[in-house]
N, C-alpha and C positions, 0 to 999 in steps of 0.2 A: 767446637761452631765451626769453627773451618773444616774439622777431618767429616765433617756430620756433610756437610755444604757436597763436600770432594766425591763421597760413599755417591749418593744422592746425585750426583754428576754421572757419575762410572753406572749408575745402576740404568741411568734414562738411558746411557752410548750401549751396551749391553741388550736392551727391551729391542733396542727401536735395529741396534743388528739381527735380531732374530724377527722383527717386521721388516727388512728391505724388502725385496723384490731380488729376488736371485740373476733377476742380468744384471743387478748392475753388483758389480767385483771388482777388487784390486783398490785404484784411489781414483780420485775426483783433480781434476788439475782446477786451478782457476789461476785467469789469468788477466793478471793487472798491465800495463804497457809495458817492460819487454822483459818483465816477473812472470814465475812461474811460481803457485803451490801446491803441492799435490798433498789433500788430506785424506783420509778413509770417508766412507761414505756415510758412514753414523755419522761421523763427525758434522757435512755439511749438513744433515738432517735433521743434528741436533741444531744448529744455528737455524737456518730457515724455518723449522717449527714456530719459529720467533716474529717471522716478516711476512707482512699480506702479499697477493700476486704485484700486487703497482710498483714492493719493494725488488721485490724481483726484479721484474721488467727491466726499472732504473739498473741494480747492478749489470744486468741482461747488457746493457746495450756501454758496455766498456768492452768488451770486446765478441768474435763472432761464437767462440767458443764458450762464453759461457753466457752469451745468449742461448741456443744451440743445450746446453743445460739445463738450463730455470723452463725451456720449451718440452728438456724430457719430462724436468720434473710434475710439469704441467698436463700433458698427457698424461705419466700414470695414475696420479689425483685421481682426472678426471674417470680412468680405465678402471680402478680401484670403485669408484662410488657407481659406476655401469655395470657393473660384473654380477655383481650377486642379483642381478634385474633379468639377465641373460646367461643364461648355465650350458645350454643346451648346441648353440650356432656360436655362441663368444659375443665383443663386444665390436670387435671389424667388422662381423657379417650387419649388425643392428646398425652400426654409423655407414656402412654402404645403403642399409635400407631408408637411412633419417637422408639420407644424399639422394635417392628416387625418388623419395617423396616430400621434399624438400623441406626436412621438421626440423624443430631442434628442441635441445630441455631446457626445462625454466626453473623456476620456484626454487625453492632449496636446496635443491643439486644443485642446482646451476650456482647459490652463492656464497657454498660449501669453499670452493678451490680459488674465492675472490681472497679467502683471509685463513684458510688453514693448504697450501698447497704446497708439498716436499713428496719426496722418495717415502717416507715413512708413514701409514694410515695412525699414528701422533701428532698434538700437538699441545705449544707448552705454555697456553692462553689458560686465561683466570674461565674464561669461557668457554663450556664444552656440550659438542649439537654435535648429531649425524643425522642426516635423510634418511627417513623409513619409506617416503615414497617418492614415485616421479610426476612430474607433470610434462608429456611430449604435446607441444604443439603443433596443428597442419593445416595449412590453406586449406583453404575454402574446395571443394569436394563436388562439390554439384551431387546426382543426383548415386553415384557412383560411391562406394565402399569402400571405406577407408581403407588404405594398404596400409598405414600405421595400424591400425589395428585389429587386421587377417595377420600381419607377420604373428605380434604380440600372438594371439591367441593359434594358432596352425603351427607353428615354428618355436614355441615358449611356454605354448604347453600355457596357458591363462587362461583364464573363462568372463566372460560378459558378466555384470551383477549391474541389480539396476540401481539406480541409489534418486532419493528425495528429492525432485521439483526444487522445494525450497532450501536443499541444503547446497541445491550445485548455483540455485542464485546469489543467496549467500556469501557461495568460497571464491564464485565466479563471476563477480558482481562487475563486471562493465559491457555497459548498455552498446549495444549496436556493432560487435568491435567479435562478440563468440556466438557463432550458430550451434552450437551443443557441446556438450561433453558426454566421454564414453568410459566408465571405470570401468577397469578388466583386473583380478585378483590373480594369483596363485598361493598357497600360501601365506607366508604372512608379510609380501610383497605386492601393493598394490602399483596402478598405472592409471597413469586417468590422460588423454585422451581428446588436446579441449579441440576445434575445430573453430579455425578463425573464420567470420564473414568475408573477408575480401580475398583479393590473391597473396596478402606475405601474413605469414607463418607467424612474424615478430609483432603484430598491430597492437594486439592483448593484449602483449607484458605491460606496454606503454599508459595503460589501462586501471591496472591495476591497483592496492591499498599505498603502495608508499615504494620508495626509489630504495633498499635494500634489494628490493625482489628485479628490476629493471638489467639483469645477464640472462643472458645464454650458453648454451652448449651447442654447436652446430659439428654438422663431420665435419668443415674445415678449418674449425680451430673455437674461441673462446672470447665472445662480447660483454663489455658492462660498460653500461652509460652511463658510471657517478661513482669511475671509481676509486678515488679521491675520498670524496663523501663517504662510500661506500665502506672502508676500509678502513676510517677514522671511525667507523661506527657507530656514522652518523647517519641520518636520511629526513627528506620530505613527506611529510603529507601530499598522496594526490590530492587536488580535489577533484577530479574526474571521478575523482572514486566515493564521492558521499552522496549523499542521497539528498535530492536538491525538495525545495519547496517555500511556496509564496507567506507563507505564517511566522517560520523558525530558521535562526541559521541553517545549511546544510552541515546537514551533521554523518559521518562512517552510520552502519550499518551495521545491523546484530555480529556479518561474519566477518564483517571485515575491522568491529572494534577486537574481536577474537584475533586477528591477521596481529594485527599492531600486537596486540597485547603478552602474542608468541615470538614476536620477534625484542620487543621490551624484554622478553625474557631471559631472549639469546644476547643479549649486554647494547642493544641498540640505540640509539636518540633522537626520536622521530619528533622531528617537527612542525611547526608550519611553514617559514622562510628562517635561512640562515640570520636572519638578525637576531635572533631567540638566542642566539650562543653570544654569551661576555669578550667573546673572544672575536670574532667577526668581521671580517677587513672585505669581505666579496663586496664589487664595485654593481650596482644592481644592471641588469636588463647585459652589462655584458658577460658575466662571469660564468665559466659553463656548470660550473653550483651556485645558481639560482635559478627560481623556481616562473621566474622574467623572464627569463632569455629563450629565444628563437632557436633550439637545437634537430641536428639532425645523426644520420649512425655515422658521420661520418666526419662527422668533425672534430676537432682536438682536442674536446674534453671527457672522448670516446676513449676505450681503449681496448682491443683487438689482438688476440695475440694468435695465431695458425700456424696448423700442427706441422706445418710442411714450409719450404721457400715458395715465397709468393715471386714473379717477376714483374709484381705488377701494383698498385694496390686499387683492392677490389672491393666492393659493396659484401659488409659480414654474414653474407647471407645469398642464399640463391636465391635472387629477384631484379626482376631488371628494376627495380622501383626502390628511388632512396626515401625511405621514414623520415621524415618529421614529427614535433612530439613538439608544444609549445603546452606549460604545467597550473601554469596561474594564479590564478588563489591570489590571498589580500600579497599589497603589497609590500617591499619592503621595507624603506622611507615612508609612511603613508605618505605621499603626496601625490602618484600616482590612483590611476582607478583600479577595480580589478574587473581582468581578463573573465573569456573561458579556456578554459584550456579546448589543445585540440589533438589526432594524432592523424596524420593525411601521409598519404605516397604521392610521389612524383618523381615522373619519369625522369633521365635526361644521368646517366649512372656515372657517364665518360665524362658529363661535363667541370670543369675546374673550379667552375664557381663556387658549388657544393662542397668542395675541398677544404676546410682551411684548420 
């Protein structure tokens, strides 16, 4: 038994060595206090394949060199995900376009780095999946043509295809938040370009079906609204994505149910509020992982990992407004009244009262 375990571990390490980024050579130095531990990158990749990004960020706080290492692994993971979609111009040019258009990537592709972040293309979790499409969110563009759409067609060789209106409504059910959706395809790859109904590209994300998708990749870095909950493979059903009715309780639409089933099959346990879990100890209306808490994108419950060093704390997307949201829904303890959820933008991004 011991021999078989050692053989399997060695085989995994050998396989990872063949999949590592060619730029990662030699040894990786881990720092703890006054001590340094140097290990081959395949060993680091194997250990890190068991960890989530939240755990890696906590490790990165132990030293500046470890933080740089974690950030490098995150960037490596994201570049691996985007590369198949941008073979002509490359990832760097694609991110430059994203910066100029103030766009972000969300959906499954933005969830993946949170739970599978390392230097190799493998993971050691029991749940294995890879994103096969990409969702790009852009701010309201008025009457002008989408710069994201133009780049994907002109520079990357995609072609625009028609989508059935019903399919769009079911897949992107976010009342009042989404202006329109365009899909482009090239071979087996498809990209949905979602245009927001506001000046914020990220506002529609907080109206979708569940909290595991409240993440995005921008040209500046990686953001997650519920990192602790999502890294524990838990999430909340978003009441704003339910179909309202005067005669029956609000229920998920067909498209929302399909999405929830997809994330259930990926190992996520999605409930209405934390009290549904037997080990819950959260403080209602105060905990960041409570649907009855008012949240914003720069509060302490969020996680933002920039790709480069920042001089000061900034809003994790290119916008002069702070985005606030409140999920609402059934009360956690049954004593508070049910409140409607909202997503709103507020100026004063430098106001310290909004940075908790």
